[in-house]
C-alpha positions as CSV (number, residue, x, y, z in Angstrom):
1,M,10.3,-86.7,-52.0
2,N,11.8,-87.1,-55.5
3,D,12.6,-83.4,-55.6
4,L,14.3,-83.7,-52.2
5,V,16.5,-86.6,-53.4
6,A,17.3,-84.9,-56.6
7,S,18.4,-81.7,-54.8
8,A,20.5,-83.7,-52.4
9,I,22.3,-85.5,-55.2
10,T,22.9,-82.2,-56.9
11,E,24.4,-80.7,-53.7
12,L,26.7,-83.7,-53.3
13,L,27.8,-83.5,-57.0
14,T,28.6,-79.8,-56.8
15,L,30.3,-80.4,-53.4
16,S,30.1,-77.3,-51.4
17,W,33.7,-77.3,-50.1
18,L,33.1,-74.3,-47.9
19,E,30.2,-76.0,-46.1
20,L,32.1,-79.3,-45.9
21,S,35.2,-77.7,-44.4
22,A,33.0,-76.1,-41.7
23,V,31.4,-79.5,-41.0
24,V,34.8,-81.1,-40.6
25,F,36.0,-78.6,-38.0
26,A,32.6,-78.7,-36.2
27,I,33.0,-82.5,-35.8
28,M,36.5,-82.0,-34.5
29,Y,35.1,-79.5,-32.0
30,L,32.5,-81.8,-30.6
31,L,34.7,-84.9,-30.4
32,L,37.4,-82.9,-28.6
33,A,34.8,-81.4,-26.3
34,V,33.5,-84.8,-25.3
35,R,37.0,-85.6,-24.2
36,E,37.4,-82.3,-22.4
37,Q,40.3,-81.3,-24.6
38,I,40.9,-77.6,-24.6
39,S,41.9,-77.7,-28.3
40,C,38.2,-78.1,-29.1
41,W,37.8,-74.3,-28.9
42,F,40.3,-73.7,-31.7
43,A,38.3,-76.0,-34.0
44,A,35.1,-74.2,-32.9
45,L,36.6,-70.8,-33.8
46,I,37.5,-72.0,-37.4
47,S,34.2,-73.8,-37.9
48,S,32.1,-70.8,-36.8
49,A,34.0,-68.4,-39.0
50,I,33.2,-70.5,-42.1
51,F,29.6,-71.1,-41.1
52,L,29.0,-67.4,-40.7
53,V,29.5,-67.0,-44.4
54,V,27.5,-70.2,-45.3
55,F,24.4,-69.3,-43.3
56,W,24.4,-65.7,-44.5
57,E,24.3,-66.9,-48.1
58,V,21.1,-68.9,-47.5
59,R,19.3,-66.1,-45.5
60,L,19.6,-67.8,-42.1
61,Y,20.5,-64.4,-40.5
62,M,20.1,-65.4,-36.9
63,E,22.2,-68.5,-37.5
64,S,24.8,-66.3,-39.2
65,A,24.9,-63.9,-36.3
66,L,25.1,-66.8,-33.9
67,Q,28.5,-67.7,-35.4
68,I,29.9,-64.3,-34.2
69,F,28.9,-65.3,-30.7
70,Y,30.4,-68.7,-31.2
71,M,33.7,-67.2,-32.1
72,A,33.7,-65.0,-29.0
73,M,32.7,-68.0,-26.9
74,A,35.5,-70.0,-28.4
75,V,37.9,-67.5,-26.8
76,Y,35.9,-67.4,-23.6
77,G,35.7,-71.2,-23.4
78,W,39.4,-71.6,-24.0
79,S,40.1,-69.2,-21.1
80,Q,37.7,-71.1,-18.8
81,W,39.2,-74.5,-19.6
82,R,42.8,-73.5,-19.1
83,G,44.6,-75.3,-16.3
84,T,46.1,-78.7,-15.4
85,G,44.6,-82.0,-14.7
86,E,43.7,-85.4,-16.2
87,H,41.6,-83.8,-18.9
88,S,43.8,-80.7,-19.5
89,S,41.3,-78.5,-17.8
90,G,41.1,-77.1,-14.3
91,L,37.3,-76.6,-14.6
92,K,35.2,-79.4,-13.2
93,I,31.8,-80.7,-14.6
94,T,28.9,-79.4,-12.5
95,T,25.1,-79.4,-12.7
96,W,22.4,-76.7,-12.6
97,R,19.4,-76.6,-10.2
98,T,15.9,-76.6,-11.5
99,R,15.5,-72.9,-11.0
100,Q,18.5,-72.2,-13.2
101,H,17.0,-74.4,-16.0
102,L,13.7,-72.6,-15.7
103,L,15.3,-69.3,-16.0
104,A,17.3,-70.4,-19.1
105,L,14.2,-71.7,-20.8
106,A,12.3,-68.5,-20.0
107,V,15.1,-66.4,-21.6
108,I,15.2,-68.6,-24.7
109,G,11.4,-68.4,-25.1
110,A,11.3,-64.6,-24.7
111,A,14.3,-63.9,-27.0
112,T,12.9,-66.3,-29.6
113,F,9.5,-64.5,-29.7
114,V,11.1,-61.0,-29.9
115,S,13.7,-61.7,-32.6
116,G,11.4,-64.1,-34.5
117,N,8.8,-61.4,-34.7
118,L,11.3,-58.8,-35.8
119,L,12.7,-61.0,-38.5
120,H,9.2,-62.0,-39.7
121,Q,8.0,-58.4,-39.9
122,G,11.2,-56.7,-41.2
123,S,13.3,-59.1,-43.3
124,D,13.2,-61.9,-45.9
125,A,14.5,-64.4,-43.3
126,R,13.5,-68.0,-43.8
127,L,11.6,-69.7,-40.9
128,P,12.4,-66.8,-38.6
129,Y,11.0,-68.3,-35.4
130,L,12.8,-71.7,-35.8
131,D,15.9,-69.8,-36.8
132,S,15.6,-67.6,-33.7
133,F,14.9,-70.6,-31.4
134,T,18.0,-72.5,-32.4
135,T,20.1,-69.3,-32.2
136,W,19.1,-68.3,-28.7
137,A,19.0,-71.8,-27.3
138,S,22.5,-72.3,-28.7
139,V,23.7,-69.1,-27.0
140,I,22.6,-70.4,-23.6
141,T,23.9,-73.9,-24.2
142,T,27.3,-72.8,-25.5
143,F,27.7,-70.9,-22.2
144,M,26.8,-74.1,-20.4
145,V,29.5,-75.9,-22.3
146,A,32.1,-73.2,-21.5
147,K,31.1,-73.6,-17.8
148,K,31.0,-77.5,-18.1
149,I,27.3,-77.8,-17.1
150,L,26.4,-81.5,-17.5
151,E,22.9,-80.9,-18.8
152,N,24.2,-79.1,-21.9
153,W,23.9,-82.4,-23.7
154,Y,20.1,-82.4,-23.2
155,Y,19.8,-78.9,-24.6
156,W,21.9,-79.8,-27.6
157,L,19.7,-82.8,-28.4
158,V,16.7,-80.6,-28.8
159,I,18.5,-77.9,-30.7
160,D,20.2,-80.2,-33.1
161,S,17.0,-82.1,-33.9
162,V,15.3,-78.8,-34.8
163,S,18.3,-77.7,-36.7
164,I,18.3,-80.7,-39.0
165,F,14.8,-79.7,-40.3
166,L,16.0,-76.1,-40.7
167,Y,19.1,-77.0,-42.7
168,L,17.3,-79.5,-44.9
169,D,14.8,-76.7,-45.8
170,R,17.7,-74.5,-46.9
171,G,19.4,-77.2,-48.9
172,L,22.4,-77.4,-46.5
173,Y,22.7,-81.2,-46.7
174,F,26.2,-81.5,-45.4
175,T,25.2,-79.4,-42.4
176,A,22.1,-81.5,-41.8
177,L,24.1,-84.6,-42.0
178,L,26.6,-83.1,-39.5
179,F,23.8,-82.4,-37.0
180,A,22.4,-86.0,-37.4
181,F,25.9,-87.2,-36.5
182,Y,25.9,-84.7,-33.6
183,I,22.9,-86.5,-32.1
184,V,25.0,-89.7,-31.9
185,I,27.9,-87.9,-30.4
186,I,25.6,-86.1,-27.9
187,I,24.5,-89.4,-26.4
188,F,28.2,-90.5,-26.1
189,G,29.1,-87.1,-24.7
190,W,26.4,-87.3,-22.0
191,I,27.5,-90.7,-20.9
192,T,31.2,-89.7,-20.8
193,W,30.6,-86.4,-18.9
194,L,28.2,-88.2,-16.5
195,K,30.9,-90.8,-15.6
196,I,33.5,-88.1,-15.0
197,Y,31.0,-86.1,-12.9
198,Q,30.1,-89.1,-10.8
199,Q,33.8,-89.9,-10.3
200,S,34.7,-86.4,-9.2
201,P,35.6,-85.9,-5.5
202,A,32.5,-83.7,-4.9
203,T,30.1,-86.3,-6.0
204,A,31.9,-89.6,-5.3
């Protein structure tokens, strides 16, 4: 415990500005996403570009590769959210059926096993299976956000909880703190999107 505290203090004193800047843009992304503001995707693009470098330096290769996907999804998400309306978006919040969730979980599980095993056998990746899980789960969940699937907030709660452990292990204390903050925003995001969904004409 003392070593962990000492390492955290050292990280804060050296102040990783690159990591901190990525954290700031990531917070902007999530806060804007909760409000259904299309500008969230611009913040996501910048944050992902910075995190790509940060994760590569600490040997979280799947997390680093994930940032490339995030950058592409930022463009895709922006294209999906374009339109007019109260929340500056023509796309409405919807839900998935149980069958769709089971398929998503099956894909995440299979992809995690395959990439985790490959990284374990052929690289110096740290915690390859956890790294793979957060990566593939994030791929599916980011698609859900782009499509405004209400249950994305449940997925993010699990992903971000696991990610906190992953980042603490790699000494990324700013990023771990970000994901702890994310958990609070996730709860607020779920409540906000649920109210909007319930008030929409299709569900009113």
